[in-house]
N, C-alpha and C positions, 0 to 999 in steps of 0.2 A: 533607247528602249526597244527599238526594232531588233537589235542584236540579241537581247535577252528573250524576246518573244520567239525568235527563230530557234534559239538554243532550247527553250522550253518545248517548243513544238517537236524538235528533233528528239528530245528525251521522251516525250509522250509517245511518239511514233515507235521509238525503239522499245519502250515498255510494252506497247501493244503487241509487237512482234514476239517479245519474250513470253508474254501471257499466252499467246497463241501456241507457241512451242511447248509451254508447260502443260497444255491440255493433252498432249500426246505422251506425257511422262507421268509416272505415279511412283511415289515413295511409300514403301510399306515396311514396317518394323516388326520384328519377331522377338520373343523373350524366352528366358529360361523357364517361364511358367506355361510354356506351350500355348502362346497366344499371338495372333496377328493384331496389330493396333487398329486395323480397319476391317470391316466385314463386307464392304461392297466397293466396287470400282465401276465407274462408268467411262467408257471410251468414246471420245468424240468421233463420229463417223467421217469427219473431214480429214482425220489424220491418215497419212499414208502408212506410217508405222507407229507402233506403240512400244514404249520402253517401261519396264517394271524394274525399279531399283529396290532390292531387298537388303535390309540391315538386320543383323542379329545383335540386339542390345544387351544380351546376357553375357555371362562369363564362361559357361561350360563349353568344352570342346565339341566338335561336330560328331565324334563317335559316341558321345553320351547324350547330347541334346541338340543335334543338328537340325537345321531347317532349310527348306527350299520352297520354291513357289512353282506349282504345276497348274496348268490351265487345260481343262477338258470341257466337253459338253457336260451338263449337270448329271445326266444319266450314266456317264462313263466314269465319274470320279472314283467311286468306291471300287468298281472292277479294276481300274487302272492301278489304284493303290494296292489292292490285293495281289494283282499279277506282279507288281514290282517288288514285293517282299523278298523273294528269292534272288533278285538281281543284285542285291548288296549295295553297300555305300559307295563302292567304286563306280557304280552305274546310276548313282543318285536315287536308288530304290525305284527304278523305272525299267521295265522290260525294254531291251534294245529294240529300236525300230517301231515302237508302239504307235501306230497311226492315229490312235485316239487322243494322243497328247498334242495339243496345239502349240504350247510353248512351255519351257521350264528353265529354272536356274539350277546351278550346281548346289549341293548341300554345303552350308556354311556353319561355322561355330561362332561362339561368342566373340564380339568385336569385329567380325568379318562382314563383308558386303558382296553381293552378286547382282548382276543385271542380265536381263534378256530383252531383246528387241525382236518384234515379229510383225509381219504385214497385217494391217487391219483387215485386209481382204479375206483373211481366214475366218473372220467373224461375220455372222449374219444377224440382221435386225430381227428381234422377236425370239431368237434362240436363247435358251437358258444355259449359262456357263457357270462352272464352279472352279474356284482356285483353292488349292490345298497344299499342305506339306505332306510329302510322301514318306518321310521318316516313319518307321514302323510304329503304329498306334496313334500317330499324330492326326491323321485324317478325321478322326472322330470329333476333335475339338478345333483343330486349325484349318478352318475352311471359310469361304465367303463366296459371294456372287460377283460375277462380272457381266456387264451388259453393254451393248452398243447403243449409244444415244440415237434416238429416232431422228 
């Protein structure tokens, strides 16, 4: 019986480590209907880095219905999207070197995935953050909030 109790304890401990690691990773899906499947993300302040995994569950190619994930302060979202329009798809519709962008993924089409990992130290408690898709016209619908857990 002791052998099984030890094995169970080891599994529970391993599960706790996986659960802790999962708090620093978030899966977000996007669709051909210009939607993210979640409207808010909370980042645990104990995470050193945070990873966003984006999936495009649709079928349309990226040049028609491409999506990405861009993170900025809330006040910067629309200006960053507007400034990125002329940058083109080859630059993820983001102005090169835009310091208002905290993190972003590449633009993906149906069936594709993209990820970005960034230091949580770039976030500040109490600050309002917005995530959005920078593909032309998508920011109006495809956006949500990100916050740092207190």
